[in-house]
Structures are given as C-alpha cells and as structure tokens.
C-alpha positions in Angstrom: -43.9 20.1 -15.2 -42.7 20.6 -11.7 -39.5 19.2 -10.2 -41.7 16.9 -8.0 -43.4 15.5 -11.0 -40.0 14.8 -12.6 -38.7 12.9 -9.5 -42.0 11.3 -8.5 -44.1 10.7 -11.6 -47.7 9.5 -11.2 -48.2 5.7 -11.4 -49.0 4.4 -14.8 -52.3 2.5 -15.4 -52.1 -1.2 -14.9 -52.7 -1.8 -18.6 -50.3 0.9 -19.9 -46.9 0.2 -21.4 -44.0 0.6 -19.0 -43.3 4.3 -18.5 -39.8 5.6 -19.5 -37.3 6.2 -16.8 -37.8 9.6 -15.2 -35.3 12.2 -16.2 -34.1 12.6 -12.6 -33.4 8.8 -12.5 -31.3 9.0 -15.7 -29.3 11.8 -14.3 -28.6 9.8 -11.1 -27.8 6.7 -13.2 -25.3 8.6 -15.2 -23.8 10.3 -12.1 -23.4 6.9 -10.4 -21.6 5.4 -13.3 -19.4 8.5 -13.9 -17.9 7.7 -10.5 -16.7 4.4 -11.9 -16.0 5.1 -15.6 -13.2 7.6 -14.9 -11.4 5.4 -12.3 -11.7 2.3 -14.5 -10.3 4.2 -17.4 -7.3 5.3 -15.4 -6.8 1.8 -14.0 -6.8 0.3 -17.5 -4.1 2.8 -18.5 -2.1 1.8 -15.4 -2.6 -1.9 -16.1 -1.3 -1.5 -19.6 1.9 0.1 -18.3 2.3 -2.6 -15.6 1.6 -5.7 -17.7 3.3 -4.7 -20.9 6.3 -7.0 -21.5 6.1 -7.9 -17.8 8.4 -10.9 -18.2 11.3 -8.6 -19.2 14.0 -8.8 -18.1 14.0 -12.5 -18.0 16.2 -12.7 -14.9 16.1 -12.2 -11.2 15.9 -8.5 -10.4 17.5 -7.3 -7.1 15.8 -9.1 -4.2 13.8 -11.3 -6.5 16.6 -13.7 -5.8 14.8 -14.3 -2.4 11.1 -13.8 -2.5 9.9 -15.6 -5.6 11.9 -18.7 -4.6 10.4 -18.5 -1.1 7.0 -18.2 -2.6 7.5 -21.3 -4.6 8.7 -23.1 -1.5 5.6 -22.1 0.4 3.5 -23.3 -2.4 5.2 -26.7 -2.5 5.9 -27.5 1.2 4.2 -24.8 3.3 7.5 -23.2 4.6 10.6 -21.6 3.1 13.2 -24.2 2.2 16.8 -23.9 1.3 18.1 -23.4 -2.3 21.6 -24.1 -3.6 23.8 -21.4 -4.9 23.1 -22.4 -8.5 19.3 -22.2 -8.1 18.8 -19.0 -10.1 20.6 -20.4 -13.2 18.7 -23.7 -12.9 15.3 -21.9 -12.7 16.0 -19.7 -15.7 17.5 -22.5 -17.8 15.8 -24.5 -20.6 14.8 -27.1 -19.7 14.1 -25.8 -16.3 15.3 -27.4 -13.1 14.0 -26.4 -9.7 16.5 -27.5 -7.0 14.4 -26.9 -3.9 15.4 -28.8 -0.8 13.3 -29.6 2.3 15.9 -28.1 4.7 14.4 -25.0 6.4 15.8 -21.6 5.8 15.8 -18.6 8.1 13.7 -15.8 6.6 13.6 -12.2 7.7 10.0 -11.3 6.7 6.6 -12.8 7.5 5.1 -15.1 4.8 1.9 -13.5 3.6 3.5 -11.4 0.8 5.1 -14.5 -0.6 1.9 -16.4 -0.4 0.3 -13.7 -2.5 3.2 -13.9 -5.0 2.7 -17.7 -5.1 -0.7 -17.3 -6.7 0.9 -16.0 -9.8 3.5 -18.8 -9.7 0.7 -21.3 -9.4 -1.0 -19.9 -12.4 2.0 -19.3 -14.7 4.9 -21.2 -13.2 8.2 -20.2 -11.6 9.3 -17.7 -14.2 9.6 -13.9 -14.3 6.1 -13.3 -15.5 4.7 -15.7 -12.9 6.4 -14.2 -9.9 5.6 -10.6 -11.0 2.0 -11.2 -12.0 0.4 -10.5 -8.6 2.5 -7.4 -7.9 1.4 -6.1 -11.3 -2.3 -7.0 -10.6 -2.3 -5.4 -7.2 -0.4 -2.4 -8.5 -3.2 -1.9 -11.0 -6.0 -2.4 -8.6 -4.4 0.1 -6.2 -4.8 2.7 -8.9 -8.5 2.0 -9.1 -8.8 2.0 -5.4 -7.0 5.4 -5.1 -9.4 7.0 -7.6 -12.4 5.8 -5.6 -10.8 6.8 -2.3 -9.9 10.2 -3.6 -13.5 10.7 -4.8 -14.9 9.7 -1.4 -12.3 11.8 0.5 -12.6 15.0 -1.5 -16.2 14.6 -2.9 -14.8 15.0 -6.4 -14.4 12.4 -9.2 -12.0 14.7 -10.9 -9.6 15.0 -7.9 -9.9 11.2 -7.3 -9.0 10.4 -10.9 -6.2 13.0 -10.8 -4.6 11.3 -7.8 -5.0 7.9 -9.6 -3.5 9.2 -12.8 -0.5 10.7 -10.9 0.1 7.3 -9.3 -0.2 5.5 -12.6 2.7 7.6 -13.9 4.9 7.4 -10.8 8.1 5.6 -11.6 8.6 3.9 -8.2 5.1 2.5 -8.1 5.5 1.3 -11.7 8.8 -0.4 -10.9 7.5 -2.0 -7.7 4.5 -3.3 -9.6 6.7 -4.9 -12.2 9.1 -6.8 -9.9 8.6 -9.6 -7.4 9.3 -7.7 -4.2 7.1 -7.4 -1.1 6.6 -3.6 -0.7 4.1 -3.2 -3.6 1.9 -5.9 -2.0 2.0 -4.2 1.4 1.0 -0.9 -0.3 -2.2 -2.5 -1.6 -3.2 -3.7 1.9 -2.4 -0.3 3.5 -4.4 1.7 1.0 -7.3 -0.7 1.2 -7.3 -0.3 5.0 -7.4 3.5 4.6 -10.3 3.3 2.2 -12.2 1.0 4.7 -11.7 3.5 7.5 -13.1 6.2 5.2 -16.2 4.2 4.5 -16.6 3.4 8.3 -16.3 7.2 9.0 -19.1 8.0 6.6 -21.4 5.3 8.0 -20.7 6.4 11.6 -21.4 10.0 10.8 -24.7 9.1 9.2 -25.7 7.1 12.3 -24.7 9.9 14.7 -26.6 12.4 12.6 -29.7 10.2 12.9 -29.2 9.9 16.7 -28.8 13.7 17.1 -32.1 14.2 15.2 -33.9 11.7 17.3 -32.9 13.3 20.6 -33.8 16.7 19.3 -33.1 19.7 21.4 -31.5 17.7 24.2 -28.1 17.7 22.4 -27.0 14.5 24.1 -27.3 12.2 21.1 -23.6 12.2 20.4 -23.0 11.1 24.0 -25.6 8.4 24.3 -25.5 6.6 21.0 -23.8 3.2 20.8 -22.2 2.6 17.4 -22.3 -1.2 17.7 -21.2 -3.5 14.8 -18.7 -1.7 12.5 -17.7 -4.2 9.8 -15.6 -1.7 7.8 -13.4 -1.0 10.8 -12.9 -4.7 11.3 -12.1 -5.0 7.6 -9.4 -2.3 8.1 -8.0 -4.3 11.0 -7.9 -7.4 8.8 -6.1 -5.5 6.0 -3.6 -3.9 8.4 -2.9 -7.3 9.9 -2.2 -8.5 6.4 0.1 -5.5 5.9 2.0 -6.5 9.0 2.1 -10.1 7.7 3.9 -8.9 4.6 6.5 -6.7 6.4 6.7 -5.5 10.0 6.6 -1.8 9.2 2.9 -2.3 8.9 2.7 -2.2 12.7 3.2 1.6 13.1 0.7 2.1 10.3 -1.8 0.1 12.3 -1.1 2.3 15.3 -1.5 5.5 13.4 -4.7 4.4 11.7 -6.1 3.2 15.1 -5.5 6.7 16.5 -7.1 8.2 13.4 -10.3 6.3 13.7 -11.0 7.1 17.3 -10.2 10.8 16.7 -12.8 10.6 13.9 -15.2 9.1 16.4 -14.6 12.0 18.9 -15.2 14.6 16.2 -18.2 12.8 15.0 -19.8 12.7 18.5 -19.0 16.4 18.9 -20.7 17.3 15.6 -23.7 15.2 16.8 -24.1 17.4 19.9 -22.1 15.5 22.4 -21.4 17.5 25.6 -18.3 15.5 26.5 -17.1 14.1 23.2 -13.7 13.0 24.5 -15.1 11.1 27.4 -17.8 9.6 25.2 -15.2 8.4 22.7 -13.0 6.9 25.5 -15.9 5.2 27.1 -17.8 3.9 24.0 -15.3 3.8 21.1 -11.7 3.3 22.2 -11.9 -0.3 23.5 -14.1 -1.5 20.6 -11.7 0.1 18.2 -8.7 -1.6 19.7 -10.5 -5.0 19.6 -11.8 -4.5 16.1 -8.5 -3.4 14.6 -5.7 -4.8 16.8 -7.6 -8.0 17.6 -8.4 -8.8 14.0 -4.9 -7.8 12.9 -3.4 -10.3 15.4 -5.7 -13.1 14.1 -4.7 -12.4 10.5 -1.0 -12.1 11.3 -0.9 -15.4 13.2 -3.0 -17.0 10.5 -0.5 -16.0 7.9 1.9 -18.4 9.7 -0.4 -21.3 9.3 1.9 -23.1 6.8 4.8 -22.8 9.2 2.7 -24.0 12.1 1.3 -26.9 10.2 4.6 -28.3 9.1 6.3 -31.2 10.9 9.7 -32.7 10.8 12.5 -32.5 13.3 16.2 -31.6 13.3 18.0 -29.0 11.2 17.4 -30.8 7.9 14.4 -33.0 8.7 11.7 -30.8 7.1 9.4 -28.3 8.6 9.6 -24.6 9.1 12.8 -23.0 10.5 12.9 -23.6 14.3 9.4 -25.1 14.2 10.2 -27.4 17.1 12.5 -25.2 19.0 10.3 -25.2 22.1 9.9 -29.0 22.2 11.4 -30.3 25.4 12.4 -26.8 26.6 11.1 -25.2 29.8 8.2 -22.9 29.1 9.5 -19.5 30.1 8.5 -16.1 28.8 11.0 -14.1 26.8 13.5 -12.2 28.8 13.0 -9.1 26.6 10.5 -7.7 24.1 11.7 -5.2 21.5 15.0 -4.9 23.4 13.3 -4.1 26.7 14.3 -6.5 29.6 11.5 -8.3 31.2 11.2 -10.8 34.2 10.7 -14.4 33.0 7.5 -16.1 34.1 6.4 -19.7 33.5 4.7 -20.2 30.1 4.2 -23.9 30.0 0.5 -23.5 29.3 1.3 -21.9 25.9 1.5 -24.5 23.1 5.1 -25.3 22.1 4.4 -24.3 18.5 3.5 -20.7 19.6 6.5 -20.5 21.9 8.7 -21.7 18.9 7.0 -19.0 16.8 7.8 -16.3 19.4 11.4 -17.5 19.5 11.6 -17.3 15.7 10.2 -13.8 15.9 12.9 -12.7 18.4 15.5 -13.9 15.9 13.8 -12.0 13.1 13.7 -8.9 15.2 17.4 -9.1 16.0 18.2 -9.5 12.4 16.0 -6.7 11.1 17.0 -4.2 13.7 20.7 -5.1 13.6 21.2 -5.2 9.8 24.0 -2.7 9.1 26.0 -4.4 6.3 26.9 -1.5 3.9 25.1 -1.6 0.5 25.8 0.5 -2.5 22.2 1.8 -2.8 21.3 2.2 0.9 20.1 5.7 1.8 19.0 7.9 4.6 15.2 8.6 5.1 15.9 12.4 4.9 16.7 11.9 1.2 13.7 9.8 0.3 11.1 12.4 -0.4 13.4 14.3 -2.8 14.6 11.2 -4.7 18.0 11.6 -3.2 19.2 8.0 -3.7 17.1 5.7 -5.9 17.9 2.0 -6.1 19.3 0.4 -9.2 17.5 -3.0 -9.3 18.9 -4.1 -12.7 21.8 -3.0 -14.8 23.3 -4.3 -18.0 25.8 -2.6 -20.3 25.3 -3.7 -23.9 28.0 -3.4 -26.6 27.3 -2.0 -30.1 25.5 -4.4 -32.4 24.0 -6.6 -29.7 20.3 -6.8 -28.7 19.4 -3.9 -31.0 22.1 -1.5 -29.8 22.9 0.9 -32.7 25.0 3.4 -30.7 28.7 3.3 -31.3 29.2 4.2 -27.6 27.3 1.2 -26.5 23.9 1.0 -24.7 22.5 0.5 -21.3 19.5 -1.4 -19.8 18.4 -0.5 -16.3 15.6 -0.7 -13.8 15.9 2.3 -11.5 13.6 2.6 -8.5 13.1 6.3 -9.0 9.9 8.1 -8.2 8.9 10.4 -11.0 10.9 13.5 -9.9 8.4 16.2 -10.8 5.7 14.3 -8.9 7.8 13.8 -5.8 9.1 17.3 -5.7 5.5 18.6 -6.1 4.5 16.3 -3.2 7.0 18.1 -0.9 5.1 21.4 -1.5 1.8 19.6 -1.3 2.6 18.2 2.2 3.5 21.7 3.4 0.1 22.9 2.0 -1.7 20.0 3.8 0.1 20.9 7.1 -1.2 24.5 6.7 -4.7 23.3 5.9 -4.8 20.9 8.9 -3.3 23.3 11.4 -5.0 26.5 10.5 -8.2 25.3 8.8 -8.7 22.1 10.8 -9.3 20.3 7.5 -9.9 16.6 8.4 -9.0 15.4 4.9 -5.6 16.9 5.2 -5.2 15.4 8.6 -6.1 12.0 7.3 -3.5 12.1 4.6 -0.9 13.4 7.0 -1.6 10.7 9.5 -0.9 8.1 6.8 2.3 9.9 5.9 3.4 10.0 9.5 2.6 6.3 10.1 4.5 5.2 7.0 7.4 7.5 6.8 8.4 8.8 10.2 9.2 5.4 11.9 12.1 4.9 9.4 14.0 7.7 11.1 14.5 5.5 14.1 16.6 3.1 11.9 19.0 5.5 10.2 21.9 3.3 11.1 20.3 0.3 9.6 20.7 -0.7 6.0 17.5 0.7 4.4 16.4 1.7 0.9 14.3 4.4 -0.7 12.0 1.9 -2.4 10.3 1.3 1.0 8.5 4.5 0.2 6.3 2.9 -2.4 3.8 2.4 0.4 3.6 6.2 0.8 3.1 6.9 -2.9 -0.8 6.8 -2.9 -0.9 9.4 -0.1 1.7 11.6 -1.9 -0.6 11.5 -4.9 -3.6 12.4 -2.8 -1.7 15.3 -1.4 -0.7 16.6 -4.8 -4.3 16.1 -6.1 -5.7 18.1 -3.2 -3.2 20.9 -3.9 -4.2 20.9 -7.6 -7.9 21.0 -6.6 -7.1 24.1 -4.5 -5.4 25.6 -7.5 -8.6 25.3 -9.5 -10.2 27.8 -7.1 -12.9 27.6 -4.3 -16.6 27.2 -5.1 -18.1 30.4 -6.4 -14.9 31.9 -7.7 -14.9 33.9 -11.0 -14.6 32.1 -14.3 -11.3 34.0 -14.9 -9.9 32.6 -11.6 -11.1 29.1 -12.6 -9.5 29.4 -16.0 -6.1 30.5 -14.6 -6.3 27.8 -11.9 -7.1 25.1 -14.5 -4.2 26.2 -16.7 -1.8 26.0 -13.7 -3.1 22.6 -12.5 -3.1 21.2 -16.0 0.5 22.4 -16.6 1.6 20.6 -13.4 -0.1 17.4 -14.5 1.4 17.6 -18.0 4.9 18.2 -16.6 4.6 15.2 -14.4 3.4 13.0 -17.2 6.1 14.3 -19.5 8.7 13.6 -16.8 7.5 10.1 -16.4 7.7 9.5 -20.2 11.3 10.8 -20.2 12.3 8.3 -17.5 10.2 5.5 -18.7 13.1 3.6 -20.3 14.8 3.4 -16.9 11.7 1.9 -15.3 11.3 -1.0 -17.8 14.9 -1.9 -18.7 14.7 -0.6 -22.3 17.9 -0.7 -24.3 18.9 2.9 -24.8 22.2 4.5 -26.0 24.6 5.2 -23.2 24.4 8.9 -24.0 20.6 8.8 -23.4 21.2 7.1 -20.1 23.7 9.7 -19.1 21.1 12.5 -20.0 18.8 10.9 -17.4 21.3 10.9 -14.6 20.4 14.3 -13.3 22.4 13.9 -10.1 25.5 11.9 -9.3 23.7 10.3 -6.4 21.4 8.5 -8.9 24.4 6.6 -10.4 
C-alpha cells in the first residue's frame, strides 16, 4: 500500500462498518498527545513537591507578615487596612482572632499579587495553607507552561521537559512556591507572557509566508502585508500588565519583550522577502505593538487598583484606601517630577480626583521603593545572585535534643533557605555564555529570546545596588535559566546527523549533568522545606560562610 493510501484511504461504502483510523492518523494522535503527556508528568511531580505538607511551618515566614494579611484585608474591605502588633499571634492562635481595622495602611507594592493570594484565603481561610495555596498552584502550573514553551521554542518535547524538570528541582522556585510572597506570582505572569509572544511569532510567520507565496516573484509580500488583529500579543500585554501590578520590576520586562516582538516582526518580514524590513516594521508594526502591549498593560494595571478606587471614607482613619481622597479640594496640577526628573507643572483639573490621588500615592511608593536603604542581614548585591552568593534565610528555628523529633545530642535545626539549587545555577552561568555565543556568532533567535528575558529581568537591578534588595527576586529569572541549561544540554546531545557514538557520549554527559542537579536538589531539600535535621547535617550544607 502506498503512503498516499495510508494517509488518504478510499471512502468506505455507505453500508459498511466504520473504517478503522488510518495508521497515519494514529501516529499523529500519539504525537500530539506525547507533547502533553511528558509536560503533565513533570508538572505532577512538581506539584507533589510544592503541595506536600504546604502548611508547614505553621507560622509567618519572612515577608509573610505583610502580604497574606494585606490579601485578607483586600478580600474583606477592598484595600489594605492596618493590623495591630499582636496580629500574627492572634491569627495563629486557637481559637483564631483576626484583628483587622478599617484604618488605611501605606503599602509599597501594587495589589494584584495580594488579590491572587486572597483566592486561596477565600477557599481555605487565613492560615498558612490558605495564603500559600495560590503560590503553590501557580508554581506548579509554571512548570507545565515551561515544558510547553520549551517544546515550542526548541521544537523538542525532550528539551522542553528537561527545562521543566530542572525548574521543578530548583530550590529557589520551590521555596517561592511554598511561601506567601509576591515574586512567584509575578514569575507566572512573566513566563505566560513570553509563551504568548512565542505563539504570536509562529502565527505571524505563517501569515507572512502565505503573503510571500501569494505575491510570487515580486518579493514584496513582506513589505505589503498588514498583520492586523494579533490576540496573542494583546494577551502578552495583559499578562505583563498583571506582572507590573504585582511588583513594579515588571515594567522593564514589558519594555524588553516589546522590543523583542517588533524585532521578530522585522526578521519575519525580511524572511518573507521584504525589501526594506526595518522600514516596514516601523511603519506597520511598531505602533500597533505599542498599543497592544503597553496599552493593554496600562488598562490591566489601573484595573488592579479597582478596589482602592472604589473605596470611600475620609480622614486618616475613616476607611477607604490610603490617600484615596488626597486630591479632594486640592488644585489640579500635574506632578512636579516623574521618576525623579523635574517637570513643569500644568493644570490637571480635568483629571478625576481619584486618579490624581492614585498618582500621588504612586509617587510616594516610588520614593519609598527607590530610597529603601535600611540594612538587612540577608540583603545582597546583584553581582552575587547568579552564583548563589547570598541566599535569604526565610525561617530559622534551633531545636533542642528531645523536642519535635530531634534525636541528635547536638541539637537540630529547621530552616527555609531561599537558595537556588547550586549545580543548576552554576550550570546556568555556563549556559548563558553558550547562548551569547550562539546569538552573536550564529544569529540563533532562540538564544536571543532567552537572553532578552534575562536582560529585562536581571540587568535593571544593577541600577539599585545601594538599595536594600534580595536574591530571591531572581525567582522570576529561573524559568529562563532552565531554558538556557536545557538548550545547552540539547547541544551536548549532538547536532542532527551526528554519529551514534557522538550521540551516546553526548547523552551520557547531558544525563550526568541532570542527575547531578537532581542529586544536589535532594541534598538541600531539607533546607527548602523546614525539615528538622541534626545541626551537624545543617552545617554540612553550609558550603560557604555567606550562606549562614
């Protein structure tokens, strides 16, 4: 039987029994599902790690003293209220007491991440499991997304699943998926935006290819075609707006991804035969890209403040969001500076007072975030982040012999350490160098895409070296570090057409790297989940004095 007969069998008679599925269809069916089975299996493994004993420790961990309570306040009254000093003890007591007041509280970060956290609290209550539920769920879904994104980016289910497996065993991503902090939520939105832009790129390339074929030998299809409605790029803008509405460091990521998508448009038009791809991109793509991404991001960001905007009250303790009515009765003038840059003031009375109050609130938030320089034991410089120079201890308890299962005469320790799996992060340093080589000398667009994300996430922090900053901010970068390592491991397997011996040696080397990373993660696992271990075992895991 010919291949044509296999893929296009003759129609069965009307009275015949249904014909079995053609063999080619079965192969395609299995191939389609293989692209999901592996990612789902890795995500289930990641979910088990993230949800297992999620309520332990049953206390507030690091900055959980802020965000879960803010989330509960948003859920109850639409804005962040004030809590008394004894609130943590009251919340964890039995019976529970929740001493939330209606007095507004100044908050340094936008509200969306806390709204997300509030979903878990609505489902399970104001308790450690409740306020960690959504970070664990999104941390698990992010692993699934990364597998699919890696598959689309590299055209390989194996490489995609490898990247997802690496992230599932990264210590920092695990820790940030098991605590009620904002950065893991932001990581989800950033990675989802990256995936949306990849889908948009594929769709645009397909449309440009059709246009080039339609024009034929004229070679002007890449110049003339209008790309029109691009829902996936709008989705990326929505997701990046959500990232900004979690923490402001989403803004440079939005800028980096915006540049990335128009560069993809330029290269796509060139591949489709455009004579002037740069001019065509600037004329036909740049403005729509700005409106689609920045415009939708602004709408989402302002919408995230809807609870604050909708609250009433007046006076410092009369209810309503912090400074919600600051502009009431004030002259409508524009700010005298933006991001520290002096500007002339112009009348702004036509702007609603609520939005002028929101702008004033943002100027206060900006001053606080950029001027925060109070020394902290675990602050660190961005130069040390990629090499795990100074991880953050988020929880620590020294346990005497005989208590809580401690059987060591020297006592025990229970700790949550925000430490990226060392072997993974150190391998990522080499992988980033490899990607730089691939991008610069081979013009590999995939390497460029990952490096663009790295630049947008990591490099802006070097501007704030005098500020009090922490290495756990790097959790947003973890998916892209895993993509970089997975790409490097894929190269180790050998190029298409290489000899079986070369493939065998490459597979042994790549497999050894993965096994070493998994083993390293298993070794440090007790420090990620606050297990009670002998003090001597804890000391064995303090490889550097900067980790203590």
